Kinemage of the C-alpha trace (Angstrom):
@kinemage 1
@onewidth
@group {chain A} dominant
@subgroup {mainchain}
@vectorlist {calphas} color= white
{ca unk a 1} P -27.446 19.480 19.519
{ca unk a 2} L -24.676 20.752 21.937
{ca unk a 3} L -22.162 18.485 23.518
{ca unk a 4} L -23.784 18.830 26.912
{ca unk a 5} L -27.142 17.667 25.423
{ca unk a 6} L -25.462 14.676 23.829
{ca unk a 7} L -23.849 13.813 27.166
{ca unk a 8} L -27.213 14.206 28.869
{ca unk a 9} L -28.950 11.914 26.452
{ca unk a 10} L -26.160 9.337 26.843
{ca unk a 11} L -26.448 9.631 30.733
{ca unk a 12} L -30.242 8.945 30.513
{ca unk a 13} L -29.581 5.864 28.339
{ca unk a 14} L -26.878 4.609 30.615
{ca unk a 15} L -29.124 5.089 33.747
{ca unk a 16} L -32.004 3.282 32.108
{ca unk a 17} L -29.788 0.492 30.823
{ca unk a 18} L -28.189 0.030 34.248
{ca unk a 19} L -31.686 -0.143 35.876
{ca unk a 20} L -32.785 -2.804 33.354
{ca unk a 21} L -29.448 -4.729 33.714
{ca unk a 22} L -29.906 -4.908 37.445
{ca unk a 23} L -33.531 -5.964 37.120
{ca unk a 24} L -32.880 -8.641 34.516
{ca unk a 25} L -29.417 -9.778 35.793
{ca unk a 26} L -28.107 -9.614 32.149
{ca unk a 27} L -25.050 -8.184 30.456
{ca unk a 28} L -24.809 -4.446 29.827
{ca unk a 29} L -25.060 -5.095 26.102
{ca unk a 30} L -28.242 -7.159 26.233
{ca unk a 31} L -29.816 -4.717 28.712
{ca unk a 32} L -28.891 -1.749 26.330
{ca unk a 33} L -30.393 -3.505 23.354
{ca unk a 34} L -33.698 -4.164 25.221
{ca unk a 35} L -33.725 -0.683 26.786
{ca unk a 36} L -33.502 1.019 23.319
{ca unk a 37} L -36.069 -1.259 21.835
{ca unk a 38} L -38.406 -0.212 24.602
{ca unk a 39} L -37.713 3.561 23.706
{ca unk a 40} L -38.280 2.901 20.067
{ca unk a 41} L -41.587 1.256 20.959
{ca unk a 42} L -42.889 4.470 22.431
{ca unk a 43} L -41.615 3.723 25.963
{ca unk a 44} L -43.441 0.425 26.308
{ca unk a 45} L -41.375 -1.780 28.644
{ca unk a 46} L -41.165 -5.466 27.637
{ca unk a 47} L -42.145 -7.622 30.509
{ca unk a 48} L -41.482 -11.419 30.510
{ca unk a 49} L -42.005 -13.825 33.337
{ca unk a 50} L -42.736 -10.948 35.739
{ca unk a 51} L -39.472 -9.147 34.920
{ca unk a 52} L -38.955 -6.262 35.212
{ca unk a 53} L -41.312 -5.643 38.138
{ca unk a 54} L -44.125 -2.955 38.025
{ca unk a 55} L -41.900 -0.689 40.136
{ca unk a 56} L -38.994 -0.864 37.766
{ca unk a 57} L -41.374 -0.438 34.778
{ca unk a 58} L -42.632 2.768 36.379
{ca unk a 59} L -39.141 3.978 37.112
{ca unk a 60} L -38.062 3.303 33.496
{ca unk a 61} L -41.144 5.024 32.010
{ca unk a 62} L -40.577 8.134 34.048
{ca unk a 63} L -37.046 8.355 32.686
{ca unk a 64} L -38.166 7.449 29.123
{ca unk a 65} L -40.334 10.532 29.159
{ca unk a 66} L -37.145 12.657 29.299
{ca unk a 67} L -35.682 10.929 26.325
{ca unk a 68} L -36.513 12.368 22.837
{ca unk a 69} L -34.633 11.223 19.845
{ca unk a 70} L -36.853 12.972 17.429
{ca unk a 71} L -34.948 16.214 17.462
{ca unk a 72} L -31.479 14.588 17.539
{ca unk a 73} L -29.364 14.702 14.257
{ca unk a 74} L -28.182 11.296 12.921
{ca unk a 75} L -24.554 12.093 13.781
{ca unk a 76} L -25.451 12.923 17.390
{ca unk a 77} L -27.572 9.628 17.539
{ca unk a 78} L -24.526 7.784 16.279
{ca unk a 79} L -22.279 9.446 18.901
{ca unk a 80} L -24.714 8.432 21.788
{ca unk a 81} L -24.890 4.748 20.518
{ca unk a 82} L -21.092 4.729 20.205
{ca unk a 83} L -20.634 6.008 23.762
{ca unk a 84} L -23.099 3.296 24.964
{ca unk a 85} L -21.125 0.601 23.071
{ca unk a 86} L -17.797 1.794 24.561
{ca unk a 87} L -19.455 1.346 28.005
{ca unk a 88} L -20.676 -2.163 26.932
{ca unk a 89} L -17.251 -3.152 25.641
{ca unk a 90} L -15.682 -2.199 29.005
{ca unk a 91} L -18.461 -3.644 31.235
{ca unk a 92} L -18.815 -6.951 29.273
{ca unk a 93} L -15.128 -7.415 28.214
{ca unk a 94} L -16.256 -7.681 24.499
{ca unk a 95} L -13.715 -9.396 22.240
{ca unk a 96} L -11.616 -7.014 20.022
{ca unk a 97} L -13.315 -8.144 16.683
{ca unk a 98} L -16.490 -6.654 17.980
{ca unk a 99} L -15.019 -3.286 18.901
{ca unk a 100} L -15.971 -0.240 16.823
{ca unk a 101} L -13.914 1.469 14.154
{ca unk a 102} L -12.577 4.779 15.705
{ca unk a 103} L -14.364 7.860 14.394
{ca unk a 104} L -11.009 9.255 12.994
{ca unk a 105} L -10.552 6.200 10.808
{ca unk a 106} L -14.171 6.313 9.640
{ca unk a 107} L -13.811 9.932 8.590
{ca unk a 108} L -10.647 9.185 6.615
{ca unk a 109} L -12.348 6.287 4.803
{ca unk a 110} L -15.346 8.551 4.106
{ca unk a 111} L -12.923 11.265 2.741
{ca unk a 112} L -11.298 8.739 0.390
{ca unk a 113} L -14.618 7.487 -1.009
{ca unk a 114} L -15.862 11.042 -1.419
{ca unk a 115} L -12.782 11.947 -3.398
{ca unk a 116} L -12.430 8.990 -5.708
{ca unk a 117} L -16.137 8.479 -6.621
{ca unk a 118} L -18.179 10.812 -8.799
{ca unk a 119} L -21.564 11.018 -6.991
{ca unk a 120} L -24.042 12.918 -9.115
{ca unk a 121} L -26.963 10.659 -8.264
{ca unk a 122} L -28.264 8.457 -5.411
{ca unk a 123} L -25.768 5.720 -4.496
{ca unk a 124} L -25.562 2.298 -2.847
{ca unk a 125} L -23.009 1.156 -0.359
{ca unk a 126} L -22.277 -2.257 1.331
{ca unk a 127} L -20.499 -3.120 4.467
{ca unk a 128} L -20.037 -6.954 4.506
{ca unk a 129} L -18.942 -6.916 8.151
{ca unk a 130} L -21.217 -4.215 9.450
{ca unk a 131} L -21.047 -4.948 13.204
{ca unk a 132} L -22.874 -2.188 15.087
{ca unk a 133} L -23.133 -0.091 11.810
{ca unk a 134} L -20.899 2.688 13.274
{ca unk a 135} L -18.612 2.763 10.310
{ca unk a 136} L -21.323 2.352 7.710
{ca unk a 137} L -23.528 5.136 9.210
{ca unk a 138} L -20.377 7.417 9.607
{ca unk a 139} L -19.603 6.991 5.851
{ca unk a 140} L -23.269 7.479 4.754
{ca unk a 141} L -23.803 10.510 6.993
{ca unk a 142} L -20.570 12.100 5.693
{ca unk a 143} L -21.171 11.397 1.944
{ca unk a 144} L -24.875 12.421 2.099
{ca unk a 145} L -23.844 15.785 3.782
{ca unk a 146} L -20.922 16.444 1.319
{ca unk a 147} L -22.561 15.265 -1.951
{ca unk a 148} L -26.218 16.089 -1.252
{ca unk a 149} L -27.037 12.690 -2.672
{ca unk a 150} L -29.184 10.010 -1.001
{ca unk a 151} L -27.633 6.683 0.005
{ca unk a 152} L -29.114 3.173 0.245
{ca unk a 153} L -27.045 0.904 2.435
{ca unk a 154} L -26.639 -2.847 2.980
{ca unk a 155} L -25.023 -4.356 6.075
{ca unk a 156} L -24.110 -8.023 6.664
{ca unk a 157} L -23.132 -9.707 9.905
{ca unk a 158} L -23.582 -13.060 11.505
{ca unk a 159} L -23.450 -11.885 15.115
{ca unk a 160} L -26.939 -11.308 16.356
{ca unk a 161} L -26.006 -9.077 19.255
{ca unk a 162} L -23.893 -6.650 17.009
{ca unk a 163} L -26.684 -6.761 14.352
{ca unk a 164} L -29.236 -5.752 17.031
{ca unk a 165} L -27.219 -2.739 17.926
{ca unk a 166} L -26.813 -2.044 14.151
{ca unk a 167} L -30.642 -2.214 13.873
{ca unk a 168} L -31.043 0.315 16.713
{ca unk a 169} L -28.419 2.587 15.038
{ca unk a 170} L -30.154 2.529 11.767
{ca unk a 171} L -33.604 3.013 13.220
{ca unk a 172} L -32.775 5.953 15.443
{ca unk a 173} L -30.732 7.629 12.572
{ca unk a 174} L -33.598 6.996 10.141
{ca unk a 175} L -31.172 5.760 7.546
{ca unk a 176} L -32.344 3.515 4.575
{ca unk a 177} L -30.058 0.572 5.443
{ca unk a 178} L -31.049 -3.004 5.092
{ca unk a 179} L -29.348 -5.421 7.475
{ca unk a 180} L -28.876 -9.131 6.914
{ca unk a 181} L -28.162 -11.699 9.599
{ca unk a 182} L -25.967 -14.112 7.686
{ca unk a 183} L -22.381 -15.232 6.939
{ca unk a 184} L -21.097 -12.720 4.411
{ca unk a 185} L -18.966 -15.380 2.691
{ca unk a 186} L -22.309 -17.081 1.553
{ca unk a 187} L -24.227 -15.845 -1.464
{ca unk a 188} L -25.807 -12.374 -0.795
{ca unk a 189} L -29.223 -11.359 -1.850
{ca unk a 190} L -28.295 -7.790 -2.655
{ca unk a 191} L -27.814 -5.887 -5.954
{ca unk a 192} L -24.492 -4.699 -7.217
{ca unk a 193} L -23.435 -1.578 -5.256
{ca unk a 194} L -21.546 1.704 -6.085
{ca unk a 195} L -19.019 1.294 -3.271
{ca unk a 196} L -17.952 -0.850 -0.313
{ca unk a 197} L -16.643 0.121 3.057
{ca unk a 198} L -15.460 -2.282 5.740
{ca unk a 199} L -13.397 -2.724 8.831
{ca unk a 200} L -12.535 -6.352 8.036
{ca unk a 201} L -12.379 -9.161 10.715
{ca unk a 202} L -9.016 -10.639 10.732
{ca unk a 203} L -8.122 -14.419 11.083
{ca unk a 204} L -9.023 -17.659 9.540
{ca unk a 205} L -12.340 -18.711 8.170
{ca unk a 206} L -13.336 -22.198 9.631
{ca unk a 207} L -15.791 -23.412 7.020
{ca unk a 208} L -13.726 -24.674 4.091
{ca unk a 209} L -16.675 -26.068 2.215
{ca unk a 210} L -18.046 -22.474 1.867
{ca unk a 211} L -14.904 -21.177 0.153
{ca unk a 212} L -14.876 -23.640 -2.836
{ca unk a 213} L -15.811 -20.944 -5.410
{ca unk a 214} L -13.290 -18.263 -4.020
{ca unk a 215} L -10.168 -17.644 -5.929
{ca unk a 216} L -8.523 -16.286 -2.782
{ca unk a 217} L -9.117 -19.446 -0.756
{ca unk a 218} L -5.973 -21.064 0.702
{ca unk a 219} L -4.509 -23.999 -1.174
{ca unk a 220} L -4.028 -25.802 2.204
{ca unk a 221} L -5.771 -25.385 5.451
{ca unk a 222} L -8.148 -22.585 6.372
{ca unk a 223} L -8.470 -19.365 4.311
{ca unk a 224} L -8.015 -15.881 5.558
{ca unk a 225} L -11.547 -14.372 6.186
{ca unk a 226} L -10.238 -10.871 5.171
{ca unk a 227} L -9.090 -12.202 1.784
{ca unk a 228} L -12.437 -13.827 1.222
{ca unk a 229} L -14.478 -10.831 2.189
{ca unk a 230} L -12.534 -8.627 -0.137
{ca unk a 231} L -13.145 -10.930 -2.954
{ca unk a 232} L -16.790 -11.092 -2.091
{ca unk a 233} L -16.958 -7.232 -1.905
{ca unk a 234} L -15.437 -6.957 -5.380
{ca unk a 235} L -17.980 -9.457 -6.675
{ca unk a 236} L -20.879 -7.214 -5.488
{ca unk a 237} L -19.389 -3.974 -6.715
{ca unk a 238} L -20.512 -2.439 -9.961
{ca unk a 239} L -17.723 -2.288 -12.613
{ca unk a 240} L -15.594 0.689 -11.851
{ca unk a 241} L -16.891 0.836 -8.262
{ca unk a 242} L -14.616 1.442 -5.289
{ca unk a 243} L -13.943 -0.441 -2.084
{ca unk a 244} L -12.284 0.969 0.919
{ca unk a 245} L -11.085 -1.598 3.443
{ca unk a 246} L -9.435 -1.398 6.824
{ca unk a 247} L -6.918 -4.230 6.779
{ca unk a 248} L -3.893 -5.531 8.809
{ca unk a 249} L -0.736 -3.647 7.784
{ca unk a 250} L 0.886 -7.090 7.366
{ca unk a 251} L -1.732 -8.109 4.633
{ca unk a 252} L 0.919 -8.219 1.941
{ca unk a 253} L 3.583 -9.822 3.972
{ca unk a 254} L 2.097 -13.296 4.417
{ca unk a 255} L 2.696 -16.514 2.525
{ca unk a 256} L -0.738 -16.205 0.898
{ca unk a 257} L -0.111 -12.615 -0.282
{ca unk a 258} L 1.309 -13.627 -3.718
{ca unk a 259} L -1.893 -15.528 -4.535
{ca unk a 260} L -3.939 -12.609 -3.239
{ca unk a 261} L -2.084 -9.936 -5.314
{ca unk a 262} L -2.489 -12.187 -8.420
{ca unk a 263} L -6.258 -12.203 -7.742
{ca unk a 264} L -6.370 -8.396 -7.433
{ca unk a 265} L -4.520 -7.970 -10.664
{ca unk a 266} L -7.214 -10.125 -12.456
{ca unk a 267} L -10.323 -8.497 -11.054
{ca unk a 268} L -9.447 -5.019 -9.592
{ca unk a 269} L -7.073 -2.161 -9.722
{ca unk a 270} L -5.041 -1.618 -6.535
{ca unk a 271} L -5.235 2.112 -6.383
{ca unk a 272} L -4.027 2.918 -2.847
{ca unk a 273} L -2.521 1.575 0.397
{ca unk a 274} L -2.154 4.163 3.224
{ca unk a 275} L -0.722 3.202 6.555
{ca unk a 276} L -2.413 4.676 9.746
{ca unk a 277} L -0.361 6.405 12.466
{ca unk a 278} L 1.435 4.202 14.902
{ca unk a 279} L -0.173 6.043 17.762
{ca unk a 280} L -3.470 4.398 17.117
{ca unk a 281} L -2.232 0.880 17.984
{ca unk a 282} L -0.845 -0.630 21.046
{ca unk a 283} L 1.279 -3.260 19.236
{ca unk a 284} L 3.068 -3.482 15.829
{ca unk a 285} L 1.029 -6.664 15.165
{ca unk a 286} L -2.144 -4.690 15.577
{ca unk a 287} L -1.334 -1.955 13.124
{ca unk a 288} L -3.848 -1.349 10.352
{ca unk a 289} L -3.874 0.312 6.953
{ca unk a 290} L -6.486 1.476 4.461
{ca unk a 291} L -6.694 -0.383 1.141
{ca unk a 292} L -8.291 1.258 -1.801
{ca unk a 293} L -9.451 -1.141 -4.701
{ca unk a 294} L -11.449 -0.473 -7.807
{ca unk a 295} L -13.298 -3.235 -9.633
{ca unk a 296} L -12.225 -3.463 -13.245
{ca unk a 297} L -14.661 -2.082 -15.716
{ca unk a 298} L -14.870 -0.468 -19.241
{ca unk a 299} L -14.174 2.964 -17.866
{ca unk a 300} L -11.765 2.125 -15.019
{ca unk a 301} L -8.016 2.356 -15.217
{ca unk a 302} L -5.020 1.630 -13.100
{ca unk a 303} L -3.615 4.801 -11.519
{ca unk a 304} L -0.244 5.751 -12.985
{ca unk a 305} L 1.018 5.979 -9.512
{ca unk a 306} L -0.570 4.065 -6.654
{ca unk a 307} L -1.583 6.200 -3.557
{ca unk a 308} L 1.000 5.247 -0.994
{ca unk a 309} L 1.966 6.876 2.269
{ca unk a 310} L 1.260 7.233 5.988
{ca unk a 311} L -1.348 9.443 7.508
{ca unk a 312} L 0.390 11.870 9.865
{ca unk a 313} L -0.545 12.009 13.533
{ca unk a 314} L -4.156 13.014 13.972
{ca unk a 315} L -2.951 15.371 16.629
{ca unk a 316} L -1.024 17.359 13.965
{ca unk a 317} L -3.918 19.181 12.216
{ca unk a 318} L -1.657 21.171 9.783
{ca unk a 319} L 0.148 17.970 8.533
{ca unk a 320} L -3.146 16.122 8.275
{ca unk a 321} L -4.623 18.885 6.175
{ca unk a 322} L -1.568 18.828 3.964
{ca unk a 323} L -1.897 15.135 3.444
{ca unk a 324} L -5.513 15.511 2.538
{ca unk a 325} L -4.477 18.032 -0.138
{ca unk a 326} L -1.860 15.596 -1.426
{ca unk a 327} L -4.700 13.006 -1.803
{ca unk a 328} L -6.703 15.629 -3.864
{ca unk a 329} L -3.658 16.184 -6.040
{ca unk a 330} L -3.329 12.408 -6.587
{ca unk a 331} L -6.996 11.970 -7.629
{ca unk a 332} L -6.656 14.883 -10.084
{ca unk a 333} L -3.498 13.316 -11.634
{ca unk a 334} L -4.373 9.733 -11.562
{ca unk a 335} L -8.181 9.169 -11.651
{ca unk a 336} L -9.754 12.357 -13.111
{ca unk a 337} L -10.587 12.141 -16.803
């Protein structure tokens, strides 16, 4: 699908969402979710308490006739949903924890997982903070294309609006991802997975009683939710499996970092920590890094040299390609058998 066709599809979605938003006097996000649900339901417009009116229903159905997702690739679907969410974030002033992982970061995380894992068969992947599923579907699409292996995904989130968008994303991309509406700190009803990817929420977890079985819980006060979710992720990884996490760059500079590092050393191998370019962040406090962990297992080993560094500017293509080659050399020297 060409860029102009993607833009045309997005424009139609935006127009129908705006029509429905006006008719229902709702937020852009809620109208978008209902709008795409209508499209998935063969263009049947949901009417409740006489809204939207017959005239609006007719107007929507005429425009729905122009929308055809059946010939759209999963990546193009993801792009259209992403553009719609960017509009929703702007229109509804959605909080930063609900904003999507930029594609460039998603592709880097995909690249890392592709290089460090040996995928010769179908694989399973978990995102314990799935949000709109933009990151999870980015990674699955990339890995399936590069390895020619099929994926089964699992996504957890306790925000029903974000999970509704994730459900749309998964349905339209026709990806085998099971979504769970729950707190990811609680026990999960999923099997052990081959890999984990997540753009972790940052801050304190308020429900102290739920953290009693966590080794990374704070000794006093609330625990960091990103510590808890990394521990949970390792618990649900197969021995030797990898997790790639988007974390605050200050993760190892807090008072709780000593306890967190001790936990890593007991249960995982810290294989890499790569800083992202400053240009991606408006403040130093908001800077993020990519953490690469491997769950300990009979065949896992600590890399002789941890993968450390800073991704060059994404605008500098030659330097970025050079850095990717350096990662390949690191994998060959440290992880290859």
